[in-house]
N, C-alpha and C positions, 0 to 999 in steps of 0.2 A: 599392696602398698608397703613402703618403707618408712621409717621413721627418723627424723632428725631432730636436732636440738639447736636453739639459737644462741649464738655467740653473745648476743647482747646482754645476757645474764652475767657475763664474765668480762665486764667493762673494768673491774678492778683487778683483772688479771691479765697477763700477756696473751697474745695469740696462741703461743705454744701450749701454754698451761690449759688454756680453754679447750683447744682442739683434742689434746692428750686426755683431758678428764671425760669429754664427751664421748671418745672412742672407747675409753675404759669402762664407761657406763653401759656400753652395749648398742649404740646408735649406729645406723647405717651411714648416716649423712650429718653434715654440720652445716649451719647457715652462718656465712661469714659476714661479720660486720664491717661494711665499708666505711669506716669511720674511725676517728680516733678512740680508743688507744691501739687499734688493731690493723687495719690496712685501709688508710684513707687515700683514695686514688690520686688527690692532689699533690701527695708527697711520696706515695710508694713509687719505687723504680724498678726496674728489670731485676735486681738482685733480691729486693724483696718479694717480688712475685715468684722468683724461683725458689727462694726459702719456704715460701708457703706452700708451693706444690710439692716440694720434698718432705714437708711436715705432714701433708695429707697422705702422700704415698707411704711414708713411714708408718703412720698410724692406721692404715688401711682403711680410710674413710673417705667418702666422696662429699662433693658440695651439693647441699640439698636446694640452696638459694643463696644470693647475696642480697643483704640488707642494705639498700641504699635510701631507706626510710629515714633512720635516724642521722641527723646531721648536726654534730657539735663542733666540728673543725673549722667552720666558716662562721665569723662573726656578721650578723646582719648589721644593716645601716641603722643609724639613730632613727631615721624616718620610720623604718619597718618597726623597730622596737616600741617607738612611741604608739604606734597605731595598733599594735597587737599583743604586747607583752603585759598590758593591763588585764588581759584576759586570763582565765585559769587554763593556760595552754603550757605545754612541755617546751623547754627551750631547744630541744632537738628538732621541733618542727620547722624551725626558722634557719636559714631563709627557705621560703616556701615558693611554689609556683604561683601563688596569688598575693604577694606582698604588694603594697602601694608603689614601692620604688623599683622602677625597671631594672636597676643594676642587681637587686636582690633577687627578682625573677630570673634574670639571666644566670645568675650565680648558681641557683638550683638546676636550671637547665644544663649548664655546663658540667655541674657535678654529676648529674645522671648521665650523660653521654661519657664521662670518664669513668663512672661506675660499670657502663656497658663493655668498654674496652677492658676493665679490670676482670669483669666476670667472665667474658670471653677467653681471657689469659688463664683463668683458674679452671675452665671446662664447665663453668656453670651454665645452665640453661635458661636462667631468668634472674632478674632482680626485682625486688619489690620496692615500691615508692609510696609516699604519702598521697592521700586523696586530695590533692589540691594544697590544702592547709587550713588553717584557721582563718576565716574570713574577716579582714580589717574592718573596723567599725565604720570608715569612711568609704567602704567599697559594697556595692551592692552584690547580692549573690549572682545576678545575670552577669556582671562584669566580672566576677571572681571566675565564674564557669568559663567565659571567653577566654580569660588570661590562662586557665589550665588547660583548656582544648588546645590553645596555640602553643604551649610549652610542650603537651604531649605529641602534636603533630611534628615538632621540631625534633624530639628525641626518636620518634618513630623511625625517621629515616636512617639514624645510626642504628637502631635496632635491627632494621631490616638488613642493613649492610653486614652486621656482624652476627646474626643469626641467634641473637638472644632476646628472651621475651621481656617486656616491661610490665610489671604486674601491680595495677592499681589495688591498694588496700584500704577499703572503706572502713572509716573509724568514726566513733562517737564524737560529736562536736566540731568536726572538720567538714570540708565542703561536701564530700560524698560519704554519705553515712549508711544508707541503706541499698538493698539489692536493687530497688527501682531506680535510685540515684545513679548506681553504676551502670545498669543497663540503658538509661537514657544517655550518659556520657559515651558510652560504646557507640551509640548511633551516631555520635558527632565526630568520632574519630576513626577513620576509615584505614585502619593498619591491622594486618593478621598477626602483628607482634604485640599489641596491646590486649592484656587480658586481666584477670583477676586474682589477687592474692587473697584467698578465701579465708578470712580470720573467723573461726566459728564464734569466739567469744565476743568479738566486735559486733557481729550480727545479733547475738543474744542480748547484748547490752542496748541495743536500739529497739528492742521490743519483737524482734523476728525469730522465727525457729529455724536454726541452722539445719537440722534434719531436712525440713521441708524445701529449703533452698538448695540443697546439693544437686538434686537433679536439674533443675533449670538453669543453674548457673555452671553446670559441669563444662559444657561446650567452651566455656572461657575460662576455665581453671585449670592451670598447670601446677599448681601448688597450693598447700593449705598450711595454715596456722591453727594450732590448738592449744588451748589452755582453759582452765575452769574459770567460772564467774560466780560471785555470790548470788544468792537467791533474790535479792533486791536489784539484781542487773545492773549494779554499779561497775563502772568500766575499771576494774580492778583484777588484774591477772593473777589468778589462784592455782595453786598445786592441783593436779588432776585429782579428783575425788573429794575434794575439799570445798567445792562450791555447789551449785544446783543444776548444772547443765547436765543433759542427756549425752554423755560422751560416747557411750556404747551404741546408742542410737545413731549417733553422728557418723561414727567410724563404720558402722554397718551400712549407712546410706551411701558413703563414700565407697565402700566395698562393692556395693551393688551396681556401680555405674562401671566397674571394671578398671577402674583407676589404679595404675601401677606405678606412681611417682611417689613423691614425698610429702608426708605429713610432719611439719616441724612443730616441736613444742617449744613455745615461747613464754618463758617466764622471766622477764627482764627485772622485775622488782627485787628478785631473790639474790641480789649481788653479793651480800655477805656470806651466803651458803650455796653459791652457785654449783659447785661440784656435787655436793649432798642433794641439792634439788633436783639436778639432772638424773641422778641415779634413783631417786625416789619416784620420779615420774616414769622411768623405765620399769621400776618394778610394779608400778600400777598397770602399765600396758602389759607387761608380762603376766600378772595376776589374773588380766580379764581375757588373756588369750590372743591379744593383738601383735605381740612381739616373741 
């Protein structure tokens, strides 16, 4: 397997600064943030994509994945804000696939299609997306799931034409949280391009054992996210080795499947020290014989 680092830790830095820092830290790949301030598909043009490709080539680093999960560049409608923003959710979850307002659901679908085209232009094999989103208070879980399935079926057509995978990333407190939720969703969406962005910390935070999940989810997992999580399983992305997860056990399980793709370290809370955080995470991987 190879290791990448996510650019969502570098939201206070430019695309160039982040990619250069990740390459300098020794990573094989970089997860590109398809959002402001880096490469938002709604405003990025051909020149922007060419500059990004040149930057990657100059740094000798590949794209491990494109992050189409975070979305701060589009302002959701007042209806959606009123329905969901009173909850303890991140603003970048909105607009989601499961908003009350149809215009907001469509905005997320359109963004995902644009992200697929951008990923294809960058040579990325996948994009990661949110697992539906926070369920609005006036929407049932069943209705939210139906809305998400409709959105996924819509973007799956574009994914199949472009040859880029759409990877649903289960997350605590969103529509799809657990491995069972994900597998149930997969049964409802018939597309070889819909898969799992396996975030080890997210599964740990909802009480599951990521080590035990690797094998059953391996057929659906082209990409992994890795971070540590505190011992109380709070969903708080923590530097490798500073939490309670069995990181070595997890990586051993991934290795045992014969996986040769990317495991991307995702430490977005560390924006003030992004470059140092990336180096420290790589030092952990090197010290434990993984990189």
